[in-house]
C-alpha positions as CSV (number, residue, x, y, z in Angstrom):
1,X,-13.2,25.6,13.2
2,X,-10.6,24.4,10.5
3,X,-10.1,26.5,7.4
4,X,-8.6,25.4,4.9
5,X,-5.3,27.8,6.2
6,X,-4.4,25.1,8.6
7,X,-0.9,24.2,8.3
8,X,-1.3,20.6,10.2
9,X,-1.1,17.4,9.6
10,X,-4.4,15.4,10.0
11,X,-6.2,12.4,10.6
12,X,-9.8,11.4,9.5
13,X,-12.5,9.5,11.3
14,X,-14.9,7.9,9.2
15,X,-18.2,7.9,10.2
16,X,-21.6,5.9,9.2
17,X,-24.5,5.0,10.4
18,X,-23.5,1.8,12.3
19,X,-20.3,3.0,12.7
20,X,-18.3,1.0,16.0
21,X,-18.5,4.4,18.1
22,X,-15.3,2.6,20.4
23,X,-12.9,2.6,18.0
24,X,-14.1,5.8,16.6
25,X,-14.1,7.2,19.4
26,X,-11.1,5.6,21.2
27,X,-8.8,6.9,18.2
28,X,-9.7,10.4,18.6
29,X,-9.8,10.3,22.1
30,X,-5.8,9.5,21.3
31,X,-5.4,10.8,18.1
32,X,-5.9,14.4,20.2
33,X,-4.6,13.8,22.9
34,X,-1.1,13.3,21.6
35,X,-1.7,17.2,19.9
36,X,-2.5,16.2,16.8
37,X,-5.3,17.0,14.5
38,X,-8.5,14.5,14.0
39,X,-11.8,14.7,13.1
40,X,-15.1,12.6,12.3
41,X,-16.7,12.7,9.2
42,X,-19.6,11.4,8.0
43,X,-21.2,11.2,5.2
44,X,-24.4,13.3,6.3
45,X,-25.0,16.5,8.0
46,X,-26.4,16.0,11.9
47,X,-25.9,12.8,13.5
48,X,-24.5,9.7,13.2
49,X,-25.9,7.2,15.2
50,X,-23.7,4.2,16.0
51,X,-23.8,0.7,16.0
52,X,-24.9,0.5,19.7
53,X,-27.1,3.8,18.7
54,X,-24.9,6.5,20.1
55,X,-24.8,9.5,17.9
56,X,-22.2,10.9,17.1
57,X,-21.7,14.7,15.7
58,X,-19.3,14.1,12.5
59,X,-17.0,17.4,12.8
60,X,-17.9,17.5,9.1
61,X,-19.1,16.5,6.0
62,X,-17.3,14.9,3.1
63,X,-19.1,16.9,1.0
64,X,-17.7,20.1,2.9
65,X,-13.8,18.6,3.3
66,X,-13.0,19.4,0.5
67,X,-13.9,23.6,1.1
68,X,-12.2,23.1,4.9
69,X,-9.2,21.5,4.9
70,X,-5.8,21.3,2.0
71,X,-6.4,17.5,1.7
72,X,-2.8,17.3,0.6
73,X,-2.5,17.5,4.8
74,X,-4.3,14.8,5.6
75,X,-2.3,12.2,6.7
76,X,-4.2,8.9,8.0
77,X,-8.0,7.8,7.4
78,X,-8.8,5.3,10.0
79,X,-12.7,3.1,8.7
80,X,-13.9,1.5,11.9
81,X,-15.1,-1.0,12.3
82,X,-18.7,-2.8,11.7
83,X,-19.9,-4.7,8.8
84,X,-22.9,-2.8,8.6
85,X,-21.0,1.5,8.5
86,X,-18.7,-0.3,6.0
87,X,-21.1,-1.4,3.5
88,X,-22.6,2.2,3.7
89,X,-18.6,4.0,2.8
90,X,-17.8,1.5,0.3
91,X,-19.8,2.9,-2.1
92,X,-19.8,6.2,-1.5
93,X,-17.7,7.4,-4.8
94,X,-16.9,10.7,-2.4
95,X,-14.7,8.4,-0.1
96,X,-12.9,5.9,-3.2
97,X,-12.0,10.0,-4.4
98,X,-10.1,10.7,-0.6
99,X,-8.6,7.5,0.2
100,X,-7.0,7.6,-2.9
101,X,-5.7,11.5,-3.2
102,X,-4.6,10.0,0.5
103,X,-3.2,6.9,-0.2
104,X,-1.7,8.4,-3.3
105,X,-0.3,11.2,-1.5
106,X,2.2,8.6,0.6
107,X,-1.3,9.0,3.2
108,X,-1.9,5.9,6.3
109,X,-5.2,3.9,5.7
110,X,-6.5,2.2,8.4
111,X,-9.6,-0.2,8.9
112,X,-10.2,-4.0,10.2
113,X,-10.0,-6.9,8.3
114,X,-13.8,-6.4,7.0
115,X,-12.4,-2.5,5.1
116,X,-9.4,-4.9,3.7
117,X,-12.2,-6.2,0.7
118,X,-13.7,-1.7,0.7
119,X,-9.9,-0.7,-0.4
120,X,-10.0,-3.4,-3.0
121,X,-12.4,-3.0,-4.6
122,X,-11.3,1.1,-4.0
123,X,-7.1,0.3,-4.8
124,X,-4.7,-2.3,-6.9
125,X,-4.5,-5.9,-5.1
126,X,-0.7,-4.8,-6.1
127,X,-0.6,-1.7,-5.1
128,X,-2.0,-3.3,-1.3
129,X,0.4,-5.9,-1.8
130,X,3.3,-2.9,-1.8
131,X,2.2,-1.0,0.3
132,X,1.6,-2.3,2.9
133,X,3.3,-0.6,5.5
134,X,0.5,2.4,4.8
135,X,-2.8,0.4,5.4
136,X,-2.6,-0.5,9.0
137,X,-5.0,-3.4,9.9
138,X,-6.2,-3.9,12.8
139,X,-7.5,-7.3,14.4
140,X,-9.8,-7.3,18.0
141,X,-8.6,-10.2,18.2
142,X,-4.6,-9.5,18.9
143,X,-4.1,-5.6,20.2
144,X,-6.9,-3.7,22.5
145,X,-8.1,-0.6,21.0
146,X,-6.2,1.8,23.1
147,X,-3.0,0.0,21.5
148,X,-3.9,-0.3,17.6
149,X,-4.9,3.6,18.6
150,X,-1.3,4.4,20.0
151,X,0.4,3.3,16.8
152,X,-1.4,5.4,14.3
153,X,0.1,8.7,16.9
154,X,3.2,7.2,16.1
155,X,2.3,6.9,12.2
156,X,2.1,10.0,12.3
157,X,4.1,11.2,14.1
């Protein structure tokens, strides 16, 4: 069980209905294989259905996050692709708050190209330009998700 006494940096993979199962599972798996703290976070409790109907039980909800983990230790938030899932995450003020806090404390945000529009709605455009090295974007056309996940592991190193 994760508690606020956890003293290691942690990565979060946000999942909402319609999330990209391959991206979420590969990224969580690579981070965990490297011995890093990596947790899935859902908007709601209970099983969440991915884009292809695969159900995943998140480690905790975004509401529980603030009670169960020291937000200051989160240095990576991943927003797996799929437009439908991102459309569920974007209007949620809890997600805005989390992304803003992680970014302000020097953490990384990883997403697909479609997730950049969501970040522009949360962060000022100049922040994305000034700190582009902290916004990690995966293009499914350019590199396999396994390679991108490996880069995320290195960013947490």
